[in-house]
C-alpha positions in Angstrom: -8.2 6.6 -7.8 -7.5 5.4 -4.6 -4.9 2.9 -3.7 -3.8 1.3 -0.1 -2.3 -1.5 1.1 -4.2 -4.4 2.2 -3.7 -6.9 5.2 -1.7 -10.1 4.2 -3.5 -12.7 2.6 -6.2 -10.1 0.7 -4.9 -10.4 -2.7 -5.1 -8.0 -5.4 -8.7 -6.3 -5.5 -8.2 -4.3 -8.7 -9.8 -3.9 -11.8 -8.7 -4.8 -15.3 -5.5 -3.1 -16.4 -4.6 -2.3 -12.9 -4.4 -5.8 -11.9 -2.2 -6.5 -14.6 0.3 -3.8 -13.5 0.1 -5.2 -9.9 0.9 -8.9 -10.8 3.7 -7.7 -13.1 5.2 -5.5 -10.3 5.0 -8.5 -7.7 2.6 -6.5 -5.7 0.8 -9.3 -3.3 -1.8 -7.4 -1.3 -3.5 -4.3 -2.3 -7.1 -2.5 -2.6 -7.7 -0.2 -5.5 -10.9 1.9 -6.5 -10.8 3.7 -9.8 -12.8 6.8 -10.2 -13.7 8.5 -13.2 -12.8 7.1 -16.9 -12.5 3.3 -17.6 -10.0 4.0 -20.5 -7.0 1.6 -19.8 -4.6 3.9 -21.0 -5.7 6.5 -18.3 -6.2 3.8 -15.5 -2.3 2.8 -16.0 -1.2 6.3 -15.9 -3.2 6.9 -13.0 -1.9 3.6 -11.2 1.8 4.6 -11.7 1.0 7.9 -10.4 -0.6 6.7 -7.4 2.0 4.3 -7.0 4.7 7.6 -7.1 3.0 9.1 -4.5 2.9 6.6 -1.9 4.6 7.3 1.3 6.8 5.0 3.3 6.0 4.0 6.8 9.2 5.3 8.0 8.4 8.7 6.6 5.0 8.9 8.3 6.6 7.9 11.7 9.3 10.7 11.1 6.5 13.2 10.3 4.3 12.3 13.3 7.6 12.1 15.8 6.6 8.5 16.3 8.2 5.3 16.2 7.3 2.8 13.3 6.4 0.2 15.8 3.7 2.7 17.2 2.2 2.9 13.6 2.1 -0.7 13.2 0.8 -1.9 16.4 -2.8 -0.2 15.5 -6.1 -2.6 16.3 -4.6 -4.3 19.5 -1.6 -6.0 17.6 0.9 -7.7 19.6 3.8 -5.3 20.5 6.7 -7.8 19.8 4.7 -8.5 16.3 4.7 -4.8 15.4 8.4 -4.2 16.6 9.4 -7.1 14.3 7.4 -5.8 11.4 8.8 -2.2 11.5 12.2 -3.9 11.7 11.4 -5.8 8.4 10.5 -2.6 6.8 13.0 -1.1 4.3 12.5 2.3 2.8 
């Protein structure tokens, strides 16, 4: 299973039981892809496992030796906006 965050406004792009998990957790923007079984029990279990292995932007920035704003300033985004988003991140 692959799981990644999506740009704001994308919504939940997930199938079946994964959608129910994200809606109940209050996740607003996520993209997932289920690979393998479509058994609902296994899909839910894989969803929680994937959520448990996610890393925060702060941890990635520390590992790379960069600032969080540098990571969020990708794709030509405004530097001021990236810095504001970096300050808003709570680990």
